[in-house]
N, C-alpha and C positions, 0 to 999 in steps of 0.2 A: 153419376157424379160431381161434381162442384169443387173445381178447385182452387185455389187463393193464394196467388206468389206474392211473396214481401211479409210473409205472415207474421215473421219474428218482429216487424216494425209496429208501432201502436195503429198504424189505421189498419192494414191487416190482420191484426190478433184481435182487435175489437168487431172486425167483423165477423171473423170466425165467431166470435162469443156470440154476436148477434143470431149468424145464421143456424150455429147450433141449438137453440130454442125454437127453430123454425123448421128443420126438419131431422130424421136422423143423423147422428153424427159419422155413422158409418155412411154418408152419402156425401162427406166432406174430405177432400185432401187438401195438402197444403206444399207449397212448395217453400223451401230451405235451401241455404248454402251453407249452414253448420249445423247437422241435428244435434248438438249437445247445446244450441241455444233453445231448441225445442220440444225440450222436457215438458213445458206445460203443457204446449198444446197434446204431446202423446198420452198425459193425462186426462185431457179432455177425451180422449179416443178418437179422435180426427187421425188419416191417413198420411202421416209425415215422408215424403218426399223428398231427396235432395238432388237438388240440380241449379248450375251457373249461368246467366245469360251469356257469359263470354264461352260458353260451351254448348252446342246447339245438340249434339248428342243425346249427352245429359237431359234437355230439355226434353227431346221426344222422347226418351225412354219413360221419364216423370211423367208427359202428358198423355201415357196409355188410357185407355179407357175412361176420358174424361169428356163430358158432355158439353158443360159451361166452365169456361176458365176465366175468371176476373187478372188480367194483367194489371198490376200495379205498377206504376211506373216506377223505373229504378232511380234509386239515389245515391246510385254510382254514376259520376261525370265523366267516368274513363271512356268514352266511345257509349256515352247511354243510347244514341239513337239505333246504332249499329246491335246492342244488347237487345232492344226492343224489337228490332226486326228480325233478328234470328229466332226470339220467342214465337212472333206470328208465326214465322214459319215452321218452328217445328210444331207449332198448334195445328198447322193444316197437314204437315206430313203425320201427325200422330192419331188425325182423324177428328181432333175437336169440331164440334156441332158449330157453337156460339161461343166466341171471344168479346167480353166487356174489357175497356181499356179505360184505367182513369188518367185523363189528361187536365185541362187547367181551362177555368174561363174566363175569358178576354175578350176584349174589343182591339182591335186597332194594332194586331200583332205585327204588322208590316213595318209601322214605323215605331214600334216600341223601345225602350231602352233593354227590353230584356229582350228582344227577338232571338238571340244568338243562345238563350236558355230556355227561352219557355217555346220557342219555332220548332224544338224537339217532338212537341206533344203532339203539335197539327203533323208534324212529317211522319208523325206515328200512325195520325189514324188515316194519315194516305195509305202508307202500306197495310192497312189493315184493310180500307177499301178494294186497292188493287187484287188483294188476294182473293177476292168473292166468301171470304166466311161471313157469316150471320154475324152480325157487330151491336152492340150497346156503347155510344161514348158515356161517359160519365165524366163531365166537364166540373172538375172541383177549382173552387174560386178559394180566397185566400181563409185557414183556418183563423178562428179566434185563438184558438192555444197558444198560436206565435207568435200574439200580441206581446207579452214579456221578454220575448228577445228584441224586439223593435227598443223597447221601454228601458231597459235596465235594473239593475238591484234597486237605484237610488232614487226615482220618480220621484218619492216625496218629498225629498231635500230638494231634488234639482227639476221637477216638473219634467213634462215628455218634450225632447231636444230630437227633434226629426225632421227633416226636410222635404214633406208630404203636402206643405200648402191647405189648401181646400179639399184636397180629392178625398173620395170616398171609397168606401170596401164593403160589400155585404157580407161580411162577417159570420161564420157560421163553425159551430164546435164539429171538429174531427168525430166524436162517438155519434152526434146525429147523423153525420156523413155516412159513417159505418151505418149505422141501423139503416139508412135506406138504399144502403147498397144490398144489403142481406134481404131487406126487400123487395130487389130485382131478381137477385139470384133464387130467390125461393116460390116467385111468381113466374106467371108465362104473359105476353104483350108487348113484350119491350125490345124484341126484335127491329134492329134497324134504325135504333131512335136514338136522340142527341138529346141526354139532357143535362141544363146547366145547373150543376149544386151551388145554390147561392141563396143567402137569406133573401128573402123578401124587402128589406130596407137597407140601404147603405149608411154607410155611418167615415164620418172626418174622424183626423185623431184629436180635435178638438173635443167631439162626441166622448171618445176615450178619456180623455181627459177627466169631462164631466162625471161620467160613468165614475170611473178611480174616486173622483171626490165623492160622491153620494155614497159610495161601498164603504171607504174608508173614513168618512167624516171630515178629510183634512182637504185642505183646496191644492187640488193640482191643477198647474197650467199648461198649456201648450206653446211649447216656443218652435214654431215655425223659421228652422234655421237654413242659412244658404247652404247650397251643396259645399262650398268652398269650406266654410266652419264648421260644416259636419263634418268633415272628409277629416279635415285639422286637428276634431277634436278626437277622433278614433286614434288618428294615428299617433298623437301625441297620448294617447292611453296603451298605445303597446297593442292594437290590432293590427294583425297582417293585411296587407296590401289587397290581397285579394277576397278579403272579407269587406273590406271597408267597401271597392266595388259590388261586393255583391248586393249589400247595404243599401246602397247608394243608388244600384239595379231599381232595388224595389220602392227607394223611397218616389224616385223620378217617377216611373210606371204609375204610383198611387196618385201622385200631383197631377200626372196628365189624365187620370179618369180612365186607364186601362183596364182595372178590374173593377169598375163601375159598373156592373152588371147583374143588378136584383132580380131575381127570379122566381116564380112560384112552383117550381119543379121539387124544390127540395121538401117544400109543404106537400105535395102533391103524392109523395113518394112515401113522407112520413104518416100521412094521414092526420097530421095536423100543422100548427105554426112550429116553427124552430124557433130556439132559444134565442129572446132578443139580445142586446149588446150589454145591458144591465145584466139579465139573467145568467148572460156567457161570463162575465167579469166576476159575478159572485162566485159560477163555478170554480172558475180560473183560480182566484185569490180566496179562496174558502181556507 
């Protein structure tokens, strides 16, 4: 039995859909917090189990009979590290044989502007290693799908205003990451390995502007704002302070090259080259 957590989220749901094309759905289980949000998964025929990262006993119960567990990192920042540690401990107690964890692909985490936020991924990996469980670390780089979040709705009129300098990111489509995860879950030979789930090429936000220009037929410019001007613009637009800090952290980490970890692991797991930036932009803005 293979169980996927976070199965009502975009990444989890896509992974389930790809996996259901590779193995019998009767061998797939999912963990959800709210069973009412999993009606489409029930229709698919997978085993829907209810559990909460804050409740270890519910996780131990949900993980019974599971051989492989894909632990998709929590998007609940209320003690996220504690949540994930409980999930690992519950997996061990329930007799799970192999845990796969979706962390983050970064370099220089100790000096990164995102150390507090992203360091929890590496701390979770350390906890998994200490547990003695067979593991696979699936370190995701940034989704191409989040590009619209950085650009806003009016980039054709205003350009891209983001303080990322010339920093580059090997953006990949979330669906291709999910397909790679399904390939790993449905095959052997991935025990105790680390995969950097990244595109083979990195792209700057100037590259993003050029790709959008090619796609829309209109010139999109990239304006490398200062951190102060960026923060001021968001504040004047009514964006909450914590969101401004979050956005500025990602911009600074990008500018510093923290995500610039291109790799061929995603290509290897897919059996083909992942979508280029131009292809991803067409997919996102179709």
